N, C-alpha and C positions, 0 to 999 in steps of 0.2 A: 507216487502218493498213495496209490492203492495198495501197494505191497506195505509200505510203511504203516498204513493203518491197520492191516490184518495183523502185523507183526506186533504194534503195540496192543491190539485185543488180546492175542495169545498170551503176552506177557502179564496183561492185567488178570487174565483168567489163572496164570500159575500163582499170581499174587494172591488173589481170593482163594485158591486153594490151600494155600499154607496159612492164610489169614483165618480160615474158616475154623481149624482146630482150636484156636484160641479165642475165639469170640466170647464164649462164656467165663473164661478165666480173668479176662481184663477188659475196663471200659475203653481203654486207649486202642486195644485191638479191635475191638467192636466199632469205634468211631472210623478207624483206619479202614476197615472193611466196607463200611457204608461208602466211606470217601472214594476207594477203588471202584466199588460198584457203580457210583455214580458216573466216574471217569470213563469206565468201559461202556456204559450206555451212550455216554457223548460219543465216544469215537464209532460206535455200531452206528448212530444216526448220521455221523458225517460220511461213513462208508455207504450207506444206504442213499443218501442225498448225491453222493458222488456217482454212483452207479445210475441212478435216475436221470440227474442231468445228462450223462453220456448217452442213455437210452433217446432223451428227448432231442438232442442234438443231432443224432442220427436220422431220426424223424424228420426233422427240420430240412435236413438236407435232401430228403426223397421227395417231399411234396414240392411241386413247384411255386413260385411265388407269382403272384398275380401283378403285372407291371403297372404303375400307376399310370394314369393318363397324364400327359403333359398337353399344354395349349397348342402345341404343333401338331399334336396327333388329329385335332380337331380339323385342320386345315390341309391335311394329306387327301389326295384323290380327287 
């Protein structure tokens, strides 16, 4: 998933580079440039969330969980 997002972001960057030359010449190109720019921002946010979630999951595994007390725990000993 991560590699696919990175590849998509690179593809969007190439599209933006090509469209940047034609922004002033055509309104259609300008609109398309804006659309691709938004798509790239969405992909970057998804990648950021994916990386953040994996870090959080790693931390959760390191922190010991407190075991909930059961009724039988009160009657031991």
